[in-house]
C-alpha positions as CSV (number, residue, x, y, z in Angstrom):
1,M,65.1,93.2,94.8
2,K,65.4,96.7,96.4
3,K,67.6,95.4,99.3
4,E,70.1,94.0,96.6
5,R,70.2,97.4,94.9
6,I,70.9,98.9,98.4
7,F,73.9,96.5,98.7
8,V,75.3,97.5,95.3
9,W,75.1,101.3,96.4
10,I,76.9,100.3,99.4
11,L,79.6,98.7,97.7
12,I,79.8,101.8,95.4
13,A,80.0,104.1,98.3
14,S,82.6,102.1,100.0
15,F,84.8,102.3,97.0
16,V,84.2,106.1,96.6
17,K,84.9,106.6,100.2
18,G,88.1,104.5,99.8
19,I,89.3,106.8,97.0
20,I,88.5,109.8,98.9
21,W,90.4,108.7,102.1
22,A,93.3,107.6,99.9
23,I,93.5,111.2,98.4
24,V,92.9,113.1,101.4
25,V,95.6,111.1,103.8
26,P,98.9,112.3,102.4
27,P,101.5,109.8,101.1
28,L,103.2,107.8,103.6
29,Q,101.2,109.1,106.5
30,T,99.6,106.1,107.8
31,P,101.4,104.2,110.5
32,D,104.6,102.2,109.2
33,E,103.4,102.8,105.6
34,P,106.9,103.7,104.4
35,V,108.5,100.6,105.4
36,H,105.6,98.4,104.0
37,F,105.9,100.0,100.7
38,E,109.6,99.6,100.8
39,Y,108.8,95.7,101.1
40,V,106.4,96.1,98.1
41,Q,109.0,97.8,96.0
42,F,111.8,95.4,97.0
43,M,109.6,92.3,96.1
44,A,108.4,94.0,92.7
45,E,112.1,95.0,91.7
46,N,113.9,91.8,92.9
47,N,111.1,89.2,92.8
48,K,112.2,87.8,96.0
49,I,111.4,88.1,99.7
50,P,113.6,90.7,101.7
51,I,115.6,89.8,104.7
52,L,115.7,91.6,107.9
53,R,119.2,92.8,108.7
54,D,120.9,94.9,111.3
55,E,121.0,98.1,109.0
56,A,118.5,99.2,106.6
57,Q,119.5,100.6,103.2
58,H,116.8,102.5,101.2
59,S,116.8,102.9,97.5
60,S,117.6,106.5,96.3
61,E,114.1,106.6,94.6
62,M,112.6,106.0,98.1
63,E,114.9,108.7,99.7
64,L,113.7,111.2,97.3
65,F,110.0,110.2,97.7
66,Y,110.4,110.7,101.3
67,K,111.9,114.2,100.7
68,S,109.4,115.2,98.1
69,V,106.4,114.6,100.6
70,D,108.4,115.6,103.8
71,M,107.4,112.4,105.1
72,R,109.3,112.4,108.5
73,N,109.0,116.3,109.3
74,I,105.2,116.1,108.9
75,A,104.7,112.6,110.6
76,Y,106.3,113.6,113.8
77,H,105.5,117.2,114.2
78,T,101.6,117.7,114.5
79,E,102.0,121.5,113.7
80,N,103.4,120.8,110.3
81,K,101.2,120.7,107.3
82,Y,101.4,118.7,104.1
83,K,103.1,120.4,101.3
84,I,104.7,118.7,98.3
85,N,108.0,119.7,97.1
86,E,107.2,120.8,93.5
87,N,110.8,120.4,92.2
88,L,111.3,116.9,93.3
89,F,107.7,116.0,92.3
90,K,108.5,117.0,88.7
91,E,111.8,115.2,88.9
92,L,110.2,112.0,90.2
93,S,107.5,112.3,87.8
94,D,109.8,112.3,84.6
95,N,109.8,108.8,83.4
96,R,113.0,109.8,81.3
97,Q,114.9,109.8,84.7
98,N,116.1,106.4,85.9
99,Y,116.4,106.5,89.5
100,D,117.9,103.7,91.6
101,R,115.2,101.4,92.7
102,N,117.4,99.0,94.5
103,S,117.8,98.6,98.3
104,N,119.0,95.8,100.6
105,G,115.4,95.0,101.4
106,S,115.9,95.5,105.2
107,S,113.1,97.4,107.0
108,V,111.1,97.1,110.1
109,A,108.5,95.1,107.8
110,A,111.0,93.0,106.1
111,G,110.4,90.1,108.8
112,Y,106.8,89.8,107.8
113,P,105.4,86.9,105.7
114,P,105.3,87.9,102.1
115,G,101.3,87.1,101.4
116,Y,100.2,90.6,101.2
117,Y,103.4,92.1,99.6
118,F,103.3,89.6,96.7
119,F,99.8,90.9,95.5
120,A,100.6,94.6,96.3
121,A,103.8,94.1,94.1
122,L,101.5,93.1,91.2
123,F,99.6,96.4,91.5
124,Y,103.2,98.1,91.6
125,K,104.3,96.4,88.5
126,F,100.9,97.4,86.7
127,F,102.5,100.9,86.7
128,Y,106.3,99.8,86.7
129,F,107.3,102.4,83.8
130,S,105.4,105.2,85.8
131,S,106.4,107.5,88.4
132,I,106.8,106.3,92.0
133,F,103.8,108.2,92.8
134,D,101.7,106.3,90.3
135,R,103.2,103.1,91.7
136,Y,102.5,104.0,95.2
137,Y,98.8,105.0,94.8
138,A,98.4,101.8,92.7
139,V,99.2,100.0,95.8
140,R,96.9,102.1,97.7
141,L,94.2,101.3,95.2
142,F,94.7,97.6,95.9
143,S,93.9,98.3,99.7
144,V,90.8,100.1,98.5
145,L,89.7,97.2,96.7
146,L,90.3,94.8,99.7
147,G,88.1,97.2,101.7
148,V,85.3,96.9,99.1
149,L,85.7,93.0,99.2
150,A,85.8,93.1,103.1
151,T,82.5,95.1,102.9
152,A,81.0,92.5,100.4
153,I,82.1,89.4,102.5
154,T,80.6,91.1,105.8
155,Y,77.1,91.3,104.1
156,L,77.5,87.7,103.0
157,I,78.2,86.8,106.5
158,S,75.5,88.9,108.1
159,S,73.0,87.5,105.5
160,R,73.8,83.9,106.3
161,L,73.8,84.6,110.3
162,F,70.6,86.4,110.2
163,D,68.3,84.5,108.0
164,K,68.8,87.0,105.1
165,K,67.4,89.9,106.9
166,K,68.7,92.4,104.7
167,N,68.3,95.4,107.0
168,I,70.6,93.9,109.6
169,A,73.2,92.8,106.9
170,I,73.3,96.3,105.4
171,T,73.5,98.0,108.9
172,I,76.3,95.5,109.8
173,S,78.2,96.2,106.5
174,I,77.9,99.8,106.9
175,L,79.4,99.6,110.3
176,V,82.4,97.8,109.0
177,S,82.8,99.8,105.9
178,F,82.5,103.3,107.2
179,H,84.4,102.6,110.6
180,P,86.9,105.3,110.6
181,M,89.9,103.7,111.6
182,F,89.1,100.7,109.3
183,S,88.6,103.1,106.5
184,M,92.1,104.4,107.2
185,V,93.6,100.8,107.4
186,G,91.6,100.2,104.2
187,I,93.6,102.7,102.0
188,A,97.1,102.2,103.6
189,V,100.0,100.3,102.1
190,N,99.9,97.8,104.9
191,N,99.5,94.1,105.4
192,D,96.6,94.6,107.9
193,I,94.0,95.1,105.4
194,L,94.5,92.0,103.7
195,M,94.7,90.1,107.0
196,N,91.4,91.5,108.0
197,T,89.7,90.7,104.6
198,V,91.0,87.1,104.8
199,T,89.8,86.8,108.4
200,M,86.3,87.7,107.2
201,A,86.3,85.2,104.2
202,I,87.5,82.7,106.9
203,M,84.5,83.4,108.9
204,L,82.2,83.1,105.9
205,S,83.8,79.9,105.0
206,L,83.1,78.5,108.7
207,I,79.6,79.4,108.3
208,Y,79.2,77.5,105.1
209,I,80.8,74.4,106.6
210,I,78.5,74.6,109.5
211,Y,75.7,74.4,107.0
212,S,77.1,71.7,105.1
213,P,80.8,70.5,105.7
214,T,81.6,69.2,102.2
215,R,85.2,68.4,101.2
216,K,85.5,71.4,98.9
217,R,84.3,73.7,101.7
218,L,86.8,72.0,104.2
219,L,89.7,72.3,101.5
220,F,88.8,76.0,100.7
221,T,89.0,76.8,104.4
222,G,92.3,75.1,104.7
223,V,93.6,77.1,101.8
224,L,92.3,80.2,103.5
225,L,93.9,79.5,106.7
226,G,97.2,78.5,105.2
227,F,97.3,81.8,103.2
228,G,96.3,83.7,106.2
229,L,99.4,82.5,108.2
230,I,101.6,84.1,105.5
231,I,100.1,87.3,105.8
232,K,100.8,88.2,109.4
233,P,101.7,86.1,112.5
234,T,98.5,87.5,114.3
235,M,96.6,85.1,112.1
236,V,97.7,82.4,114.6
237,F,94.7,83.6,116.7
238,V,92.3,83.4,113.9
239,T,93.4,79.8,112.7
240,A,93.1,78.5,116.3
241,I,89.7,80.2,116.8
242,A,88.6,78.8,113.3
243,L,89.9,75.3,114.0
244,S,88.4,75.4,117.6
245,L,84.8,76.2,116.2
246,I,85.1,73.5,113.6
247,L,86.3,70.9,116.3
248,V,83.3,72.0,118.6
249,Y,80.8,71.7,115.7
250,F,82.2,68.2,114.6
251,I,81.8,66.9,118.3
252,S,78.2,68.2,118.4
253,K,77.3,66.3,115.5
254,K,79.2,63.1,116.3
255,F,80.6,62.5,112.9
256,S,82.4,59.2,112.1
257,L,86.0,58.5,112.6
258,Q,86.5,58.3,108.7
259,F,85.0,61.8,108.4
260,W,87.1,63.3,111.1
261,I,90.3,61.9,109.4
262,E,89.2,63.2,105.9
263,S,88.3,66.5,107.3
264,A,91.7,66.8,109.1
265,V,93.5,65.9,105.8
266,Y,91.3,68.4,103.9
267,L,92.0,71.2,106.4
268,F,95.6,70.6,107.4
269,V,97.4,69.6,104.2
270,P,96.8,73.0,102.3
271,I,98.0,74.9,105.6
272,L,101.0,72.7,105.5
273,I,101.7,73.2,101.8
274,I,101.1,76.9,101.7
275,Y,102.9,77.8,105.1
276,L,105.8,75.2,105.0
277,P,107.9,77.4,102.5
278,W,107.5,80.4,104.5
279,G,108.3,78.5,107.6
280,I,111.4,76.9,106.4
281,F,112.5,80.5,105.0
282,S,111.8,82.1,108.2
283,F,113.6,79.5,110.3
284,K,116.7,79.6,108.3
285,H,117.1,83.2,108.5
286,Y,115.4,84.1,111.9
287,H,115.4,80.8,113.7
288,S,111.9,81.2,114.0
289,F,108.9,79.9,112.1
290,T,106.8,83.1,112.3
291,G,109.2,85.6,110.8
292,G,111.8,88.1,112.0
293,I,111.0,90.8,114.7
294,G,111.6,94.3,113.5
295,M,114.1,96.6,114.8
296,Q,112.3,97.8,117.9
297,P,113.7,100.3,120.3
298,P,113.9,99.2,123.9
299,G,111.8,100.9,126.8
300,D,112.7,101.2,130.3
301,L,115.0,98.3,131.1
302,N,114.4,98.9,134.7
303,V,110.8,97.9,134.7
304,G,109.6,94.1,134.5
305,L,106.5,92.1,134.3
306,H,105.3,93.2,137.8
307,W,105.4,96.8,136.7
308,Y,103.6,95.9,133.4
309,I,100.6,94.1,135.4
310,V,100.2,96.9,137.9
311,N,100.3,99.5,135.0
312,T,97.9,97.7,132.7
313,F,95.4,96.6,135.0
314,L,95.7,97.8,138.7
315,I,96.2,101.4,139.0
316,K,94.0,104.3,138.0
317,E,96.5,105.4,135.2
318,A,95.7,101.8,133.5
319,I,92.1,102.8,133.2
320,F,93.1,105.8,131.0
321,R,95.5,103.7,128.9
322,S,92.8,101.2,128.3
323,F,90.4,103.8,127.3
324,D,92.9,105.3,124.9
325,T,93.7,101.8,123.4
326,W,90.3,100.2,123.1
327,V,88.2,103.4,122.5
328,V,90.3,106.1,121.1
329,S,92.9,104.2,118.7
330,F,90.1,101.7,117.8
331,W,87.6,104.5,116.6
332,A,89.5,107.5,115.6
333,N,93.2,108.1,116.0
334,F,94.7,108.6,112.6
335,G,98.3,109.0,111.1
336,W,101.6,108.7,112.8
337,L,100.7,110.7,115.8
338,D,97.6,111.8,117.8
339,T,95.4,113.0,115.2
340,R,92.2,112.7,117.0
341,F,89.0,114.5,118.0
342,T,89.8,117.3,120.3
343,S,86.7,116.6,122.5
344,R,86.8,113.3,124.5
345,I,82.9,113.5,124.7
346,I,82.9,111.9,121.5
347,Y,84.9,109.1,122.6
348,K,82.7,108.8,125.7
349,V,79.8,108.5,123.6
350,L,81.3,105.6,121.5
351,A,82.2,103.9,124.7
352,L,78.8,104.3,126.1
353,I,77.4,102.8,122.8
354,S,79.9,99.9,123.0
355,L,79.0,99.4,126.7
356,A,75.3,99.3,125.9
357,S,75.7,97.0,123.2
358,V,77.6,94.5,125.2
359,V,74.9,94.9,128.0
360,G,72.2,94.4,125.3
361,S,73.9,91.3,124.1
362,I,74.1,89.8,127.4
363,Y,70.5,90.6,128.0
364,G,69.6,88.8,124.8
365,I,71.5,85.8,125.6
366,I,70.0,85.7,129.0
367,K,66.5,86.1,127.6
368,R,67.2,83.7,124.7
369,K,66.3,86.3,122.3
370,K,66.5,85.3,118.5
371,Y,70.1,84.7,117.3
372,Y,71.3,84.6,121.0
373,K,73.6,81.7,120.1
374,T,75.2,83.8,117.3
375,I,75.8,86.8,119.7
376,A,77.2,84.4,122.4
377,V,79.8,83.1,120.1
378,C,80.6,86.6,118.8
379,L,81.1,87.6,122.5
380,I,83.5,84.7,123.2
381,V,85.7,85.4,120.2
382,V,85.9,89.2,120.9
383,I,86.9,88.1,124.5
384,L,89.5,85.6,123.5
385,N,91.1,88.2,121.1
386,F,91.5,90.5,123.9
387,I,93.2,87.7,125.8
388,F,95.4,87.0,123.0
389,L,96.5,90.3,122.3
390,Y,97.4,91.0,126.0
391,L,99.5,87.8,125.9
392,V,101.1,88.9,122.9
393,E,101.9,92.3,124.7
394,I,103.3,90.5,127.6
395,Q,105.8,88.6,125.6
396,Y,106.6,91.9,123.6
397,F,107.1,93.8,127.0
398,M,109.3,91.1,128.4
399,R,111.6,91.7,125.4
400,F,111.4,95.3,124.7
401,H,110.2,96.9,127.9
402,N,107.4,99.0,126.3
403,F,103.8,98.8,125.1
404,M,102.7,97.8,121.9
405,L,98.8,97.4,121.9
406,Q,96.6,99.6,119.4
407,G,93.0,99.4,118.9
408,R,93.2,98.4,115.4
409,Y,94.7,95.3,116.5
410,L,91.2,94.1,117.2
411,F,89.9,94.4,113.7
412,T,90.5,90.7,113.1
413,S,87.2,90.7,115.3
414,L,85.6,93.7,113.5
415,V,82.7,91.7,112.2
416,P,82.0,90.0,115.6
417,I,82.2,93.5,117.2
418,S,79.7,95.0,114.7
419,I,77.3,92.4,115.2
420,I,77.5,92.8,118.8
421,I,77.0,96.5,118.4
422,V,74.0,96.2,116.0
423,M,72.2,93.3,117.7
424,G,73.1,94.3,121.4
425,I,71.6,97.7,120.9
426,S,68.6,96.3,119.1
427,Y,67.8,94.0,121.9
428,L,67.3,97.0,124.1
429,F,64.3,98.4,122.0
430,P,60.9,97.1,121.2
431,E,60.5,95.0,118.1
432,K,58.7,97.9,116.3
433,L,61.6,100.3,116.8
434,K,64.4,98.1,115.5
435,N,64.5,99.4,112.2
436,Y,64.8,103.0,113.4
437,V,67.9,101.6,115.6
438,F,69.5,100.1,112.5
439,Y,68.8,103.5,110.4
440,S,70.4,105.6,113.2
441,L,73.4,103.4,113.6
442,C,73.9,103.7,109.8
443,L,73.5,107.4,109.9
444,L,75.8,107.9,112.9
445,M,78.5,105.8,111.4
446,F,78.4,107.8,108.0
447,L,78.5,111.1,109.9
448,F,81.5,109.9,112.0
449,N,83.3,108.9,109.0
450,V,82.9,112.2,107.3
451,S,83.8,114.1,110.7
452,S,86.9,111.9,110.7
453,L,87.8,113.0,107.3
454,D,87.4,116.7,108.4
455,I,89.9,116.4,111.4
456,I,92.4,114.5,109.1
457,S,92.0,117.5,106.5
458,S,92.6,119.9,109.4
459,R,95.7,118.1,110.5
460,Y,97.4,118.1,107.2
461,Y,96.1,121.1,105.1
């Protein structure tokens, strides 16, 4: 019973932490947040999906919102602090003013599927007759609630995977909830937080299927997979992994042909029903079933794929880029520009912890320690996620001739990564010390989260 109370307190702490982050991070200062909020506003005001066009036309209210919080000047100049324009704030807060909220809907985000924006627009509409500040923070609140839900799902996943060992489940939940970059994603007006939360729900659903593949569970998983695909194209990877794991499980159990056919129907029919309308809409407007590509500035047109391979994998500078991508921007690189810890020692420590966890996981698998099969699956999923992301970047590079990878793109594997960290490091210690390992990881993540808030505060205030 005590462990359940701790879990409730973790959820409360996750919510409070989310509110603090939502207040400390100034409006529109998380990556691409303005264009995502424009998408939300367009859907809420027009009750339809925006279309990506050659030229964006913002609503006059959004333009005033940008100016009131000095979004562009602060975002792109690290020396500038956040200071709100009091006169514009008062004007925008005056409900008697009737500012034009209409736009043509085109923004960098307009080509994305509508899954996240539909629900975000509902929160926007809850405060429809309030100021744009109220509507904006209402949508941020939606992200905070999704972050809390992600924490709860992580706990359920961990409890099922590790025989209801609450200390392991609590540790993994804290690592996910208080992960600094996930904390930033978890308060932003951005489709990433819903994508990550639905990914965790799919993972939990797969676990229940493995325990007992009932029709209801297969149908529910199909609904989750279909919904995931209308959140962000990246969910193609999650869907492929989920279906592959189900396939492997079915082969191992040698189910009948009738069961295979029924399972396929329960899985794929909801995927098609949910995704097909968006696929048709996307093909009609973008000649693609996955959505339109935002207006991306091209890089150096003189470099090609050979240059990309060399500079990504084969030269010394590639090592520094990999470190910045998979360590710095995965753990703590906030806002539009490089708001990060000034000392790289912190990132080197995090890299060593990550490396130790991988070594410990491999050691546990070789020695066949308890839960080694779960750890092996987590490692495979994370490795495949890396491969998928590099393949996506190669396609992106061939078209735009610049890089696109950021560490937060790995967050669809955040739960497997957290499991590897917790269990991998615990494998390196004697059984009697494992609880101290769990306590230390929780404390470290909490302190890291607080320190991250401090550097964000120093950056903006």
